[in-house]
N, C-alpha and C positions, 0 to 999 in steps of 0.2 A: 550229322545225324542228331536229331533232337529227341531228348527224353520226355515222354509223355507223362503229365502229372495225372494223378487220380483225381478226377473232377469231384467237387463237392466234399473233399476230405481236407481237414485242417493240416495234417502232417503227411508227408510222403514216405516217412521211415517208420521201422519197427524196431526200436532199440531193445537190447537184451533185457530180460526179466532179471532183476537183481537177486532173486531167490532161486533161479534155474541155472543148471550147468550147461544145458543145451539151448541153442538158439537157432531159429529158422528166420531167414530174411527173404523178403520178396524181391526178386530181381527187377530192375527198371525195364519199362516196355519201350521199345524204340519206335518212333513214329516213321516207319519206311513206307514208300508208296505201295499200294496194293495190299497192305496189311490190316486193313479196317476190320475185317471179320475176327482176325486174331486179337486185335486190341479190344474189341467188344467183349470177346470171351475171357479176356484176362483182366478186365476191370474188377476191382475189389468190391464185392457186394456185401451188404449187412446180413449177418447171421444172427438169429435169435435163439437163445437157449432158455430152457425152463430152469428157474431158480427155486429150489425147494427149501430155502431158508425159512426158519421158524419165526422169524421177526421181520416186520416192515417198518419198525420204529427204532431208531438208534438214540442212545443217550450220550450226551457229551458233558464233560465237566470243565469246559474251558471258560475261564473267568472273563474273557473278552468278547463272549457272545451273549446275546440277550435272551436265548432260548436254550432250554435243556433237552429237548426232544425234536428229532427231525424224521420226517416220513420219506422213504426212498423206495418206490416200487421197481426202479431199474438200477442195474449196475452196469457202468458204461454209459456213453451218451453219443447218440448219432449227430448231435449238434456240431461236434468236431472242433470246438474251441481250442486253439492251439496252446493257450495259456492255462487250461483247466487244472486247478490244484488237486482234482479228484483222480487224475490219470494214474498216479502211483498205486491207488487202490486196486487196480485191475491186475496188479502183479501178484496179489494174494490169491487170486483165482487161477494163476498159471499162465496168464496172458501178458502181453507186452503193453506198456503204457502209451505206445504209439498208435499205429493204425488199428491194432486190436481193440483199443479202447472205444473207438468210434464205429467199429465194424462187427464187433462180437458183444452183443448186448444180452445181459441176464434179465429175465423177466420174472417177477413174483406175481404169478396169475392168481394166487389166493390172497392178494393184498387186502381186499375188503374184509375177508374173514379173520385175517391176521390183526387188522386194526381194531375190529370189534373185540377180539381176545385181549388185545392190550388195554383197552378202555375198561374191560371187565376185571382187570387185576385190582384186588382190594387195596394194594399199597399205592395205586395211582391216584394222585389228586389232580383235578382239572387245571391245565395250564396250556400255554401256546404249543402247538405242534407246527414246526416249520416244514412246509411242503417244498421239497427241492433243497434240503440241507446239504446233499452231496452232488447228486446229478439232477438234471432238470426233470421235473415230473410231467412237463409238457413237451418232451421231445417227440419227434415225428410219429413214432409207433403208437403213442397215446391216442391219436386221432382214430386208430382202428380198435384198440383194446379197451379204451375208456376206463382204465383202472383208477386214475386219478379222480375222474367224475364220481365213480362208484364210492371212493374213499371220502370224497367231500360230502356225499349223502350219508355216510356213516357218522361223520362229524356233526352234521345237521341233526341227525336222529339223536345222537348222544349229547349234543349241546356243548361240544368242546371247541375252543377257539383255534382258528386256522390262520397262519400266516404264510402267504404264498410269495415265492420270488421266481421269476421265469424270464426267458428271453423270447418266449413264443406267443404270438397273438392268439394261438389256439385256445388260451384261457377264456376268450370270449364265448366259446361254445358252452361254457359252464356258468355263464353269468347269471342264469336263472337261479342256480343253488347258492352262489355267492351272495346274490341280493338277499336271499332269505337268511343267510348267516349274518350278514351285515346288519340287517334289521333288528337282530338280537345282540348286536355288538359282539359278534363272533368271527369277524374276518378282517383282514387287511392284506393288501397286495403291493408288491413292488415289481416293476418292470426294469430289468437291467438293460441299460443303453450304454454301450462302450464307446460308440462313435456315431455320428450322424452321416458319415461318409459311406455310401453303399459299397464303393469299391474296396475300402479297408475292411468293412464287415464281411464281405465275401471271401476275402482272403484269410481273415482272422477267426471268423465263426460262420463257416460256409453253409450250414444248414439251419440256422437260426432265421427268424422273421426279420425283414429289412426294417430299418429304424422308423420309417413312416408308419408301418403297421404296429409297431410297439407303442408309438405315440398315440395312434388311434385307439389302441386298447386301453391306454391311460384315460383317454377322453371318455370312453364309453363307460368305464368303470366309475369314473368321477360323476358323470351325468346321472348314474344309477345310485348315487350316494354311498358308494363303497370307498372306504378309506384306501387311497392309492398314492404311491410315491415312485420315485426313480432312484435306481441304484447305479452309480458309475463304477463299474468294476470289470476288470481292474483298470486303474489308472496306470498307464505305462509312460513314465517320464521320457520325453522326447519323441513320443509317438502320438498320444491322444490327450495329454494333460491340458493342452491349449484349448481343447473343446469343452472343458468343464462349464464355463459360463454360458455357452450356447446350449449345451444339453439341458442345463437347469432352466434356461429361459423357455426352451421349447416345451419341456415337461410341465412347467408352471402354466404356460399358456393353454396346455391341453387339460389342465385340472389337477396336476399333482399337488399334493399338500405337504409332502415331506420328501427328503432326499438323504442319501447316504453314499459313501464311497469306500473303496479299499485299494490299496496299492498292490501292484503286481507281486505275486508270490511265485517262487520257482523251485519247489521241493523236488528232490531227487531227480528222476530223468526228465522232468518238465523243463529243467534248466537247458539240457541239451537240445530237447525238441524245439524249445522256443528260440534259442540262438541259431539253430540250423534254419528255421523258418525265417527268422529276421535276416539272416545273410542272404537268403534266397530271395526274399520278397522286397527287402529294403536295404540292399548292400551299401548305399551311400549314407544311410542313417544308422546303421548297425552299431558302429563304435560309439556314437553319441548316446544312444539308447542304453547300451551296456554300461557305459561309464556313469550314466545318470543313476542307473539301477544300483550300482556299486556305491555311489555317494549316499544313496538313501539307506542302503543296507550295511553300512560300516565297513565298506571295502569288500563285501561279499556279494553273491548274487541272490542269497536267500537269508531270511531271518525267521526262526521259529519262536522267539521269545514273545510271551504274552504281553500285550500292550504295545509291541513294536511291529509285530507281523503284519497287521492290517493297515498301519498308518506310516510306518518307516520312522526315520530319525535323521536330523541334520537340516542343513539349509534348504535343500530342494524339497524335502518332505514338509518343512514349514511353509514354503512357498505355495505348495499344492493345498495344504490345509487352509491357508489364508484365502487363497483363490476360491475354494469351495464355500468357506463360510461367508465371504463377501458376496458371492453369487447367490447364496440362499437368502441372505438378507435383502438384497436388491430385488429378488423376485419373490419375496414373501413365502418362502418355504420354512418348514420346521418351527412354525410358531404355535401350532396346535398339537396337543398331545392326543393320541388315539386312545379312546376309552375302551377298556375290555371288561368282560364280566365272566364269572364262573357260575352264575346262579341257575343256568339252564342245564348244567350237566346232569346226565342220567346214564348210569351203566346199562349196557344192552340187556342184561337180565332184568334190571328194573323196569325197563320199557316193556319187556315181554309180560312181566307179572301185571303191569297196569292194564293190559288188555283184558285181563279176567275180572277186574274191579273187585268187588266185595266177595266174590266166589272163592278167592284164594284164602 
């Protein structure tokens, strides 16, 4: 009797919420003959909830990040990346970081108005807003809701710089707005490419765009003179680290001008989810991957210390860094600095007053 996997989902389990005393677990579905109708009914579908949060911008004070503000119209992410460091944030909502994270999505439908309110604050000085600082702003539901698109229009109207990172080629839908932002030196983009292996991507990031489409997005953005780069994240030692040179080469051939990477992070329940997935999908490589992670994390599976959490430490971390830097030099990435400006910024109220000219 074979257990049926939930198609298009990164994890098959729903670990307990660390803040809740009660826990509900979905029972496995058995693939028995003549049970197709029941299987169809029992497949886990995505449920969307209205999020009445009063803010769509989060502030961080992490010294190892280059931005202070991130834009997040969604909580939870249907992309289903098994390694996602944002999974534990779903526990603050009373959900599990497992299947709940990718099937119970909170939506801030008033995101454009909230972003305008943020820009209107007198203590806000124009600076980079990172789109997708937590979960991907171009996850599948964005195709219908267009919240990210509307918020890009707000940034264009207010003249504030946008830095976008995504795994979804849906970003090309908004290239018309991003072109206008880039013409004023108000935009930069990074496409995350974790692997060029379609099979690995479907197992590890089941609802993201395939690598070929991400490379095409890099090409289209570059052709339209939008500063664009590639982010290799996460680098998983023993699983995808050997792909670093190939990813950088392909990104460079498609017009990427810069690149970055981060080492796998496994905070809280992400550790158990990832190890469960690894043993299930790659049983012959699981021990090697786990041991390599421990080598990079000082014998642990996770490291929260600033300066080490993104890059790791030790021999294997040094090898990954050297491989990345050598590849960037070989394929001519990271040699130009993206120029930004704050000269175009206007608060929404200022823009409204400009409509009346000298009559005000």
